[in-house]
N, C-alpha and C positions, 0 to 999 in steps of 0.2 A: 161546174160548183158545187163546192157543199151543199147539204140539202137540210133542213130542217130539223128531220128526223134524224140526222146521221148523228147528232150530240144530244138528241130529249133524253132526261132519263127515263134509264129502260125499266120495267114495273116485272118483278118477278114473276114465273111463269112455273107450273106445274108438268116436273120432268115426264114428259111420256113414256117412259120405261122404268117398271118396278120391279123388274126381275133384278135387279143387282149387275146387269152387263148394260155394255155401250154398244149403243149398230154402228158400226165404223165402213164407210165403203171404200175400199184403198185403187185408187188409181194408180195400175202399173203399167209404165209404157218409156220407152225411147226419151230422150228430150224432142222437142219439138214434133211432136206428134198429135197434137192438140187437147193435150191433158189440162190448159188454160179451161178450154174451149166450153169442156165436158162439163170439168166443175163448175161454171155459172149456169150451165142448164139445169145441171142437177140439182145446186141451189137456190135457184129460181122455182124450184116445185116447192111445193105447201109443206111437204113433210120432210125435206132436206135444208141442211145449213154447210157450207163450205167457208173454209177460210183461205181455201185453196192449200197451198204444200203446207203440213202443220208441221214436217221437221224444218223449215227456213230457220237458215243460218243467221246469225250476229249480220243486223244492219250496217251498212258501211257509211251512210249515210241518215241517220236517224231524227237528226234536224228538219230535215229535208223532204223527209220519207212520206208520201200519200196512204191514204188507206185508200180502197174504190170505191170509195162513198163520200171521198174527194178531201176530205180532213188530212190533215198532218197529223201522219201518225199519233203523235206525243200528244193532240191535242183532242185524238176520235172519244167520245164520249160512249163507244162503245168500248172501247178498250181499257180504256180506265174502267168499267164496268166489272169487264174479264180481270183485271187484276186484282180487284176487291173481290172478288171471286172466289178466284185463287186461293186468295189467303183465307178463305173459310173453309176452304178446303183441306188447310193444310200447309199450301205452296206458299212461303210465304216469300215476299220478294219478285213476283213474277213480273215479267217485263216483253213485251212483245219485241221488243227492239234486242233483244238478247234473253231466248225463250228458254235456250239448252232443252229442245227435243227431242234432236237424233241424237241415234245408237253412235255417229262421229263425234258429239260433243264433248271427249274426250280424251283427261289430260294426261294419259298416260301412253309414251312412248309404243310401250309392246302392243299394247290393245291395238294403238292407230294403226298398227302396220301388220295388223291380222286384219284388221278390217278394210285395208286398201283393195285388198280383189275381191273381185265380182265374186258370185255363186258360180262351182263349174263342177256341180256334181253330188254324191250322198259320201263317195271318196274321202274328196278333200273336205267336203263340207265338216266331215266329223274329225279329221285330224283340225282343221279350222275351232271345233268345239272344245276338244281337249286342250289343244293351244290354249284357247282363253277361262279355261276353267280352272288355271295353274295364276291365276291373276285375281287376287279379289279385288283389286281397284273395277274391274269390268262387272264382277255380278252386283258390285251396289252400284254402279253406273246403270248396270240395265234396271234395273227394280227401280230406281231415281226418272227413267225413261219412261216406265211400264207409267208410274206414278203422276210422273208430269202432263203426259199424253191421255191418259182416261178421266185424269179431274178436268182437262181443257173439254174433251168432248162431252163431260157431264156438264159440266159448268154453257157450251154451246147447245144442247139439248134443254136447261132451265131455261136459258135466255129468249132460244127463239122457240120454243117449243116444238121442235123437229124431232122425228123417229127415227133418224139417221142422218150422221155425222160424214160427210166424202172429204177424204186428204186425196188430194191429189201428188203427192211427197213423190211419187213413182220410182224410186229404186227399190229394186228385191230384195238387197240385201238386211235395207231399213225393217221392206216387210215381214222378212224372214225373222228378225229378232221380237217385234211387237206381236208374231201370230204367236208369241210365247207366254202373251199376257192370259190370266186367268179371268179377266174383267171385261178385255174386248173383245166385241164378237162382231170378228170382221170378214168379208166379203170382196175377194177381191175382181177388179172391175180392169182385165187387160185389153188397153187399146192398141193395135197394130196400125201403122201407117205406110204406103208406099216407099221403099227405102231410099229409092233415089228423090221421094219428093220434101226426103229428111236433109237425106246430103245437099239438096240445094239449099234448103234451109241454113244448116252449118254452114255451108259456103256466106250469106249472107250477114251470119252474125259473128263473123270474123275468123272461122274456123281454117287457119293454113296450113299449110309443112312446104318445105321445101323448094318442090315444085308441086304442078300441079297433078302430076298423075297421084303425087304422095298425097298430097290435096284427099283429093277423092279416095283413093284406099283407107286414107286414115280414116275419113268422116265414114266412108262404109261400113270397119272395121270395127266401128265405135256402136254401130248401131246394130250392127250383125250381131256382138259381145254383150250387149244392151239384153237383146232381145232372147240373148242364149241365157243369160241370168234369170230373165223371166219365166223361162222355162223349166228350169233348174227349181225355181221355189213354185212354182204352179203346179210341177207334178207331185207335190208331198199334201195337195189340198185334194176335197174330195169333189166332185161334180156339181155339189150345190154352193161351193164355198167361189166357184170362181166363174165368170162369164169371158168370152174372149170376141172381140166385133172389131169392126174396121176406122178409124179417121172416115175415110170414104163414104163408108154405109152412114156414119152419124150426119157425112153431108148434104148427102145425096137427100136422105131420107131420115131426116133427124125426129121428127113426131112419132115414126114408128118404130126407131131406134129410141129413143130415150123410153118410149112404154115397155117394151123389150127389157130395158136396163132395171128400169122403177118397179116394174112386177117383180124379176127375179129381185129385188133390194126388200120385198112385200109392201111398197108404197101403194100408192091406192091413184090409181091408172084411169080413171074414169074421164080427165083433164091435165093432156099437157101444156103447161106452157112454156114455148119458145122465145119471150122478150124476155132474155135472163137481164137486161136492164129495167126492167119495170119492177122489179125487187130490190132495194137498199140493200147490199150485199157489201162485207167487209173482207176484202179478198189481195194479198198479199200476191205479188211476184213476178211474174208476166205482165210487161207492160199494156198488154190486151186490155187487162180490168182494168185500164184508166179512159181507155178509149170508149166514145158517142158509137151509138148504134147496134141492132141483136139483128144484124143478117150474119146467115151462115151461109159461107161463101166456100167452094171446093176449090184449094191451092194448087194449082199442077204446073204453074212454073216450071220443073225439070222438064218438061216438055220442052221448050224453047230455050233452055238457060243451060242443060248438060250436054255436050258436045255426041259425037259418035265412039272418040276416044276415050270421054266419059265417061260415057255409058259402058264402054268394054270393060274399061279397068273396072269399076263396078258392079262389074258382071259375072267377075273371074274371082273379086273377094267377098260379095253377098247375093251374087243372082241365084243361088240354088235356096236358100231359105227363102226372097221376096218371092219366088215362084212359089214355093212351100205355103207363104199367106195368100195365096193367091192372085200375085199380081204376074202378069204376063209382059 
């Protein structure tokens, strides 16, 4: 049910960062790896705020879509206030149901084709950069994406008093281009999950090919390629700019893992809040945001869902990477 606090007027607060930069924690992961859980856990800490995926696409059902606070998104006092404050920062007409925050929200077919491929190493990324440089539409679009993401993060800081904004957008290519902003001070949180568990979740969410073997192979390849893309972008960062940890570690030792992450982000670690429903949050994306309860449970359904034949197919496609990440 909607809470009274979700639509109450929001008093202005002083931004906790006076350096001109905005602290952004970017969660990098494959789909179905626990990014929403991590975002909400971090968002429940006093010094952090999250809306989930800041690259949220235009909502297909804006009239019935609900914010995690329980309100219909168009009636949510928080998001209405965000629109007002974005206008004050020069972003007129900002609408969270159609926010235009992603590098993929571009109208140029030429640029769209160049952005379709995941990051693939310095040589191919150099080719992409040169090709993009020939498009005036791309230069203007990237400036707009930087301006909109920076302004939104600043609004979140001003409204919540948080010193760190958490973005669970996950995509490596989006992160690559956000890193080019001169105002966003970004640290990457690289969240890894056992590929067999990710494949099982993909099957449960409708991923399907012509045969069972092709389905498993396709899901395994998507998990592998996504992590390879993450590795490509992470290789450009210093040790102080990124941290890697496992979803399983977060579920088995949530307090210790969150303390490590918060310490990495420069946040106060004296008291870690694991009850991510205790604080009204305004998260978009995964349906988990609308559920009740703050139980943190390790999901290992893959052990009973995947057959020996499934596991053999997975191992052929992505077993090497899975073992590299510490999964036997």
